[in-house]
C-alpha positions as CSV (number, residue, x, y, z in Angstrom):
1,M,16.0,-14.7,-3.5
2,H,16.2,-12.4,-0.4
3,G,18.0,-13.6,2.7
4,S,17.5,-12.0,6.2
5,P,19.1,-8.6,6.6
6,T,22.2,-8.4,8.8
7,P,21.2,-7.4,12.4
8,W,23.9,-4.4,12.2
9,L,21.8,-2.7,9.6
10,L,19.1,-2.4,12.3
11,L,21.1,-0.5,14.6
12,I,20.6,3.0,13.0
13,P,16.7,2.6,12.6
14,V,16.8,1.3,16.4
15,L,18.8,4.1,17.6
16,I,16.5,6.7,15.7
17,I,13.5,5.0,17.2
18,F,14.9,5.3,20.9
19,S,15.9,9.0,20.2
20,L,12.4,9.6,19.3
21,D,10.9,7.8,22.5
22,Y,13.5,9.8,24.7
23,Y,12.4,13.0,23.0
24,V,8.6,12.1,23.6
25,F,9.3,11.2,27.1
26,Q,10.5,14.6,28.0
27,G,6.8,15.7,27.3
28,I,5.5,12.7,29.1
29,Q,7.3,13.6,32.2
30,T,5.6,17.0,32.3
31,I,2.4,15.3,32.8
32,T,3.5,12.2,35.1
33,Q,5.5,14.6,37.5
34,S,2.0,15.7,39.1
35,L,0.9,11.9,39.2
36,K,0.9,9.8,42.5
37,W,2.7,7.0,40.8
38,R,5.1,8.9,38.7
39,T,7.9,6.4,38.7
40,L,5.5,3.5,37.8
41,W,4.1,5.5,34.8
42,N,7.4,6.5,33.4
43,I,8.5,2.6,33.6
44,L,5.3,1.8,31.9
45,Y,6.1,4.2,29.1
46,W,9.6,2.7,28.5
47,V,8.4,-0.9,28.8
48,I,5.7,-0.1,26.0
49,A,8.3,1.8,24.0
50,I,10.8,-0.7,24.2
51,L,9.2,-4.2,24.1
52,P,7.7,-4.1,20.5
53,V,11.2,-2.9,19.2
54,V,13.0,-5.9,21.1
55,L,10.2,-8.4,19.9
56,I,10.5,-7.2,16.5
57,V,14.3,-7.2,16.1
58,S,14.5,-10.8,17.9
59,G,12.0,-12.1,15.3
60,F,13.5,-10.4,12.3
61,G,15.0,-13.6,10.9
62,S,11.4,-14.8,10.5
63,I,11.1,-12.5,7.5
64,G,11.6,-14.3,4.4
65,K,11.5,-17.8,5.9
66,P,8.4,-20.3,5.5
67,G,5.5,-19.1,7.5
68,G,7.0,-15.6,8.0
69,L,6.0,-13.6,10.9
70,S,3.7,-15.4,13.4
71,S,0.5,-13.9,14.3
72,F,2.0,-12.7,17.8
73,Q,5.1,-11.0,15.7
74,Q,2.6,-9.4,13.3
75,L,0.5,-8.0,16.3
76,V,3.6,-6.6,17.8
77,F,4.5,-5.1,14.4
78,N,1.2,-3.4,14.1
79,L,1.5,-2.1,17.7
80,F,4.7,-0.7,16.9
81,I,3.6,1.1,13.7
82,T,0.7,2.6,15.5
83,L,2.7,3.9,18.5
84,F,5.3,5.2,16.0
85,V,3.0,7.3,14.1
86,T,1.2,8.4,17.3
87,K,4.4,9.5,18.7
88,I,5.3,11.4,15.6
89,F,2.2,13.6,16.3
90,V,3.3,14.2,19.9
91,L,7.0,15.1,18.6
92,I,5.4,17.8,16.2
93,F,3.9,19.7,19.2
94,L,6.9,19.2,21.6
95,L,9.1,20.4,18.7
96,G,7.1,23.6,18.3
97,E,7.1,24.2,21.8
98,D,11.0,23.8,21.9
99,V,11.4,26.3,18.9
100,F,9.3,28.7,20.8
101,R,11.4,28.1,24.2
102,I,14.7,28.5,22.2
103,F,13.7,31.8,20.5
104,T,12.5,33.0,23.9
105,G,15.9,32.1,25.5
106,I,17.8,33.9,22.7
107,F,15.7,37.0,23.0
108,K,16.3,37.1,26.7
109,K,19.9,36.7,26.2
110,V,20.1,39.4,23.5
111,S,17.9,42.0,25.2
112,G,19.2,41.4,28.7
113,T,15.8,40.9,30.1
114,N,16.2,37.7,31.8
115,L,15.8,38.0,35.6
116,E,19.0,37.2,37.7
117,G,18.8,33.5,38.9
118,A,15.9,32.7,36.5
119,P,16.6,29.9,33.8
120,L,17.1,31.3,30.4
121,M,14.6,29.2,28.6
122,P,11.0,28.6,30.1
123,E,10.4,25.2,31.3
124,R,8.0,22.9,29.2
125,R,4.4,23.5,29.8
126,E,2.2,20.7,31.0
127,M,-0.8,21.9,28.9
128,V,1.1,21.6,25.7
129,S,2.0,18.0,26.5
130,K,-1.6,17.3,27.3
131,V,-2.8,18.9,24.1
132,A,-0.3,16.9,22.2
133,L,-1.5,13.7,23.7
134,M,-5.3,14.6,22.9
135,F,-4.3,15.3,19.3
136,A,-2.2,12.1,19.0
137,A,-5.2,10.2,20.3
138,I,-6.6,10.7,16.6
139,P,-3.9,8.7,14.8
140,F,-3.8,6.2,17.7
141,A,-7.6,5.5,17.2
142,S,-7.4,5.7,13.5
143,F,-4.8,2.9,13.5
144,I,-6.8,0.6,15.8
145,Y,-9.8,1.1,13.5
146,G,-7.5,0.4,10.6
147,I,-6.0,-2.9,11.9
148,T,-9.4,-4.1,13.1
149,K,-12.0,-2.9,10.5
150,G,-10.4,-0.6,8.0
151,K,-8.5,-3.2,6.1
152,Y,-11.8,-4.8,4.9
153,S,-13.6,-1.4,4.2
154,Y,-13.9,-1.6,0.6
155,K,-14.3,1.5,-1.4
156,I,-15.7,1.5,-5.0
157,H,-14.0,4.2,-7.1
158,R,-15.9,5.0,-10.3
159,K,-14.3,6.9,-13.2
160,E,-15.5,7.9,-16.7
161,L,-12.7,8.2,-19.3
162,F,-13.1,9.7,-22.6
163,F,-11.3,8.7,-26.0
164,K,-11.6,10.1,-29.4
165,D,-10.6,7.0,-31.1
166,L,-12.6,4.4,-28.9
167,P,-14.7,2.2,-31.2
168,E,-18.4,3.2,-31.2
169,A,-19.4,-0.2,-30.0
170,F,-17.4,0.1,-26.7
171,N,-19.0,3.5,-25.8
172,G,-20.1,2.8,-22.0
173,F,-18.0,-0.2,-21.8
174,T,-17.0,-0.8,-18.2
175,I,-13.9,-2.4,-16.6
176,T,-13.9,-3.5,-13.0
177,Q,-10.4,-3.7,-11.6
178,I,-8.9,-5.0,-8.2
179,S,-5.0,-5.5,-7.6
180,D,-2.7,-6.7,-4.7
181,V,-5.0,-9.3,-3.1
182,H,-2.1,-10.6,-1.0
183,A,-4.1,-13.5,0.2
184,G,-1.6,-14.7,2.6
185,S,-2.6,-11.8,4.8
186,F,-6.1,-12.3,5.0
187,D,-7.6,-13.3,8.4
188,D,-11.4,-13.0,7.8
189,K,-12.9,-15.0,4.9
190,S,-16.5,-13.7,5.3
191,A,-15.0,-10.1,5.2
192,V,-13.2,-10.8,1.9
193,H,-16.5,-12.3,0.6
194,E,-18.2,-9.1,1.3
195,G,-16.0,-7.3,-1.0
196,I,-16.4,-9.9,-3.8
197,K,-20.1,-9.5,-3.5
198,L,-19.6,-5.7,-4.3
199,I,-17.8,-6.6,-7.5
200,Q,-20.5,-9.2,-8.5
201,E,-23.2,-6.5,-8.3
202,L,-21.4,-4.3,-10.6
203,N,-22.1,-6.8,-13.4
204,S,-19.2,-5.0,-15.6
205,D,-18.3,-5.9,-19.2
206,V,-14.7,-7.2,-18.3
207,F,-13.0,-7.9,-14.8
208,V,-9.3,-7.4,-14.5
209,F,-6.8,-8.2,-11.6
210,T,-3.4,-6.5,-12.0
211,G,-1.2,-8.6,-9.9
212,D,0.1,-9.8,-6.4
213,M,-2.4,-12.5,-5.9
214,V,-0.4,-13.8,-3.0
215,N,2.6,-12.8,-0.5
216,N,4.9,-15.3,-1.6
217,R,3.4,-18.8,-1.9
218,A,0.9,-20.1,-4.3
219,E,-0.8,-22.2,-1.5
220,E,-2.1,-18.8,0.1
221,I,-5.0,-18.2,-2.3
222,E,-6.3,-21.8,-2.1
223,P,-8.7,-21.1,0.9
224,F,-10.0,-18.2,-1.2
225,K,-10.2,-19.7,-4.7
226,D,-14.0,-20.3,-4.5
227,I,-14.7,-16.8,-3.5
228,F,-12.5,-15.1,-6.2
229,G,-13.5,-17.8,-8.7
230,S,-17.2,-16.3,-8.3
231,I,-16.4,-13.4,-10.2
232,K,-17.7,-13.3,-13.6
233,A,-17.9,-10.7,-16.4
234,K,-19.6,-10.6,-19.6
235,H,-16.5,-10.5,-21.6
236,G,-14.3,-12.4,-19.4
237,Q,-11.9,-12.2,-16.6
238,F,-8.2,-11.3,-17.1
239,S,-5.1,-11.3,-14.8
240,I,-1.4,-10.6,-14.8
241,L,1.5,-11.5,-12.3
242,G,2.9,-9.0,-9.5
243,N,6.4,-8.9,-8.1
244,H,5.3,-10.9,-5.0
245,D,3.7,-13.7,-7.2
246,Y,7.1,-15.0,-8.5
247,G,8.2,-16.1,-4.9
248,D,11.3,-13.8,-4.9
249,Y,11.1,-12.9,-1.1
250,V,11.3,-16.3,0.4
251,A,14.2,-18.9,0.5
252,W,13.4,-22.0,-1.5
253,E,15.0,-25.4,-1.1
254,S,15.7,-25.2,-4.9
255,P,15.1,-23.3,-8.1
256,E,12.9,-26.2,-9.0
257,H,10.6,-25.7,-5.9
258,K,10.4,-21.9,-6.8
259,A,9.5,-22.7,-10.5
260,E,6.9,-25.2,-9.2
261,N,5.4,-22.8,-6.9
262,L,5.0,-20.2,-9.8
263,N,3.4,-23.0,-12.0
264,R,1.1,-23.9,-9.2
265,L,-0.1,-20.2,-8.9
266,K,-0.7,-19.9,-12.7
267,Q,-2.8,-22.9,-12.4
268,H,-4.8,-21.3,-9.7
269,H,-5.6,-18.4,-11.9
270,A,-7.0,-20.8,-14.5
271,D,-9.0,-22.5,-11.9
272,M,-10.6,-19.2,-10.8
273,G,-11.6,-18.5,-14.4
274,Y,-8.8,-15.9,-15.1
275,K,-7.0,-15.7,-18.4
276,L,-3.5,-14.9,-17.3
277,L,-1.6,-12.7,-19.8
278,L,2.0,-13.1,-19.8
279,D,3.6,-10.6,-22.3
280,E,0.5,-11.2,-24.7
281,H,-2.8,-9.7,-25.9
282,I,-6.1,-10.9,-26.7
283,R,-8.9,-8.9,-28.8
284,I,-12.5,-8.4,-27.1
285,Q,-15.2,-8.2,-29.7
286,K,-18.2,-6.4,-29.6
287,D,-20.6,-5.5,-32.6
288,N,-17.8,-6.3,-35.4
289,E,-15.4,-3.9,-33.5
290,S,-12.7,-4.9,-31.0
291,I,-10.3,-3.5,-28.5
292,V,-6.9,-4.8,-27.5
293,L,-6.3,-5.9,-24.0
294,A,-2.6,-6.6,-23.1
295,G,-0.7,-7.8,-20.1
296,V,2.8,-8.0,-19.3
297,E,4.7,-9.7,-16.6
298,N,6.0,-7.6,-13.7
299,W,8.1,-4.8,-14.7
300,G,9.1,-2.3,-12.1
301,K,12.1,0.0,-11.0
302,G,13.5,-2.0,-8.2
303,F,11.2,-4.9,-8.2
304,G,12.2,-6.9,-11.3
305,E,12.0,-6.0,-14.9
306,R,10.7,-9.0,-16.4
307,G,7.8,-7.8,-18.7
308,D,8.3,-7.4,-22.5
309,L,6.0,-4.7,-23.9
310,Q,6.9,-5.0,-27.4
311,K,6.1,-9.0,-27.2
312,A,2.8,-8.3,-25.5
313,L,2.0,-5.9,-28.3
314,Y,3.0,-8.0,-31.2
315,G,0.5,-8.1,-34.0
316,T,-1.2,-4.8,-32.9
317,N,-1.1,-1.5,-34.9
318,D,-1.4,2.2,-34.1
319,K,-5.0,2.3,-34.8
320,D,-5.9,-0.4,-32.3
321,F,-7.6,0.8,-29.1
322,K,-5.5,-0.6,-26.4
323,V,-5.8,-1.4,-22.7
324,L,-2.6,-2.6,-20.8
325,L,-2.4,-4.6,-17.5
326,S,0.9,-3.7,-16.0
327,H,1.4,-4.3,-12.1
328,D,4.0,-1.6,-11.3
329,P,3.2,2.2,-12.3
330,T,6.8,2.8,-13.0
331,H,6.5,0.8,-16.0
332,W,4.1,3.3,-17.5
333,D,6.6,6.2,-16.6
334,E,9.6,4.5,-18.1
335,Q,8.1,2.7,-21.2
336,V,4.5,2.7,-21.7
337,K,3.6,6.4,-22.2
338,V,6.4,7.1,-24.6
339,N,5.9,3.9,-26.6
340,Q,5.5,4.4,-30.3
341,N,2.5,2.0,-30.7
342,P,0.1,4.1,-28.5
343,I,-1.6,2.6,-25.5
344,H,-4.7,4.4,-24.4
345,L,-5.3,3.0,-21.0
346,T,-2.8,1.3,-18.4
347,L,-4.0,-0.3,-15.3
348,S,-1.7,-0.7,-12.4
349,G,-1.5,-1.4,-8.7
350,H,1.5,-2.4,-6.5
351,T,1.8,0.9,-4.3
352,H,-1.3,0.1,-2.0
353,G,-1.1,3.9,-1.4
354,M,1.2,2.7,1.4
355,Q,-2.1,1.6,3.2
356,M,-2.1,4.8,5.2
357,G,-2.5,8.4,4.3
358,V,-5.3,11.1,4.0
359,E,-7.8,11.4,1.3
360,I,-10.4,14.0,1.4
361,P,-12.4,15.8,-1.7
362,G,-9.7,17.7,-3.4
363,F,-6.6,16.5,-1.4
364,K,-4.9,13.2,-1.2
365,W,-1.5,12.4,0.7
366,S,0.5,9.5,1.7
367,P,4.2,8.8,2.6
368,V,4.3,6.8,-0.6
369,K,4.4,9.5,-2.6
370,F,8.1,10.1,-2.0
371,R,8.7,6.8,-3.9
372,Y,6.1,6.8,-6.5
373,K,5.2,9.8,-8.8
374,N,1.8,8.0,-9.5
375,W,0.6,6.1,-6.6
376,A,-3.1,6.1,-6.6
377,G,-5.9,7.2,-9.1
378,L,-5.7,8.7,-12.5
379,A,-2.7,10.3,-14.3
380,T,-2.7,11.6,-17.8
381,H,0.0,12.3,-20.4
382,E,-0.7,13.3,-23.9
383,D,-4.1,11.6,-24.1
384,R,-2.6,8.5,-22.5
385,H,-3.9,7.4,-19.1
386,L,-2.7,5.6,-16.3
387,Y,-5.1,4.4,-13.3
388,V,-3.4,3.1,-10.3
389,N,-5.6,0.8,-8.0
390,R,-5.0,1.2,-4.2
391,G,-5.3,-2.5,-3.7
392,Y,-7.7,-5.0,-2.4
393,G,-5.6,-6.6,0.4
394,F,-2.8,-5.6,2.6
395,I,0.8,-6.8,3.4
396,G,3.5,-5.9,6.2
397,F,1.4,-3.6,8.3
398,T,-1.9,-5.7,8.5
399,G,-4.3,-2.6,8.2
400,R,-5.3,0.3,6.4
401,V,-5.8,4.0,7.4
402,G,-7.2,6.7,5.3
403,I,-6.3,4.7,2.1
404,W,-9.0,2.0,2.0
405,P,-9.0,-1.0,-0.2
406,E,-10.2,-0.5,-3.6
407,I,-12.6,-1.6,-6.4
408,T,-12.2,0.2,-9.3
409,V,-14.9,0.6,-12.0
410,L,-13.7,2.6,-15.2
411,T,-16.3,3.4,-17.8
412,L,-14.9,4.1,-21.4
413,R,-16.8,7.1,-23.2
414,K,-16.4,8.1,-26.9
415,A,-15.4,11.8,-26.7
């Protein structure tokens, strides 16, 4: 179980945040100096900068406790993230200007061209600060949209995958995948339902859910059981557990209460019509041919290595066409893609694409790439494929910017 981090560990990030604020403030001052209420605007800047940090630090002990962050604390956290990213954009412009100012000063010093009594470095230019704020308005507006609308802006990602040893009967077989529901974060049931309607309209052959149904507690999915339970597929609905489903990130009264919570969540999967695969597999039959669908408990570097791949594959052989559900994509890198019993396709989630980034045709980027080699979409290694779903829900930052919630549709093709 995770306790609350010591307040001393917050000192370094708080100092970094205030250093960023002070640096950005230098640019703001070049604009406010010409305003009538200059002092008032400067005070307002620091109130907006400091207040969210103070409120977050004062409420930090709520993390990991029953109920977690309140709605107000969550709002403050979202505001902090929005302003932090916005200031990063301002910083880039100011830093560029300062590099120019420094080199100008060095040139004047070395060449002796500086006029007597004149400052060595040119002053900050008001125009640069204004342009910086103009460009910073783009991420600011994007985050406001992501917090209010983007987190429910479901996108369908379609992919055709070709396999030489796919059984002929499964040529054209469709798999719909969602992952990382995090039901405890939802605040708009009707918006969630709109996404489920998209899944229903796909009418896929099989539906799979790849972990993190809740943030921490089984009760979080209960208001949405009817919605997620309405998903039906021709050959069934299957699911696995993710790292959040085990209740590791909250303090429980006893180990028995924690175990009871997990058992309750497993029952919710069954109630919704999902076959929960716990280090096991089933065979999907079609026209006297079959493929193997296996699922492991969560296995992830730094997030618990519970899953037993060999147990899940027991009774299968090299000739079986196999699809694996494994929540964390690091499992694919560490074990799956090098397993002697070949697994043709692995479906994962977990990363959320960090819920923020840039995706345009031919280019995708998110800060999460510094933690995960495979964080969204398709990866291939020697004819073995991994698909990482960007997640259906959200957690922590209750929004999505650029990395929208995903519904995946994979079509298996005979090569």
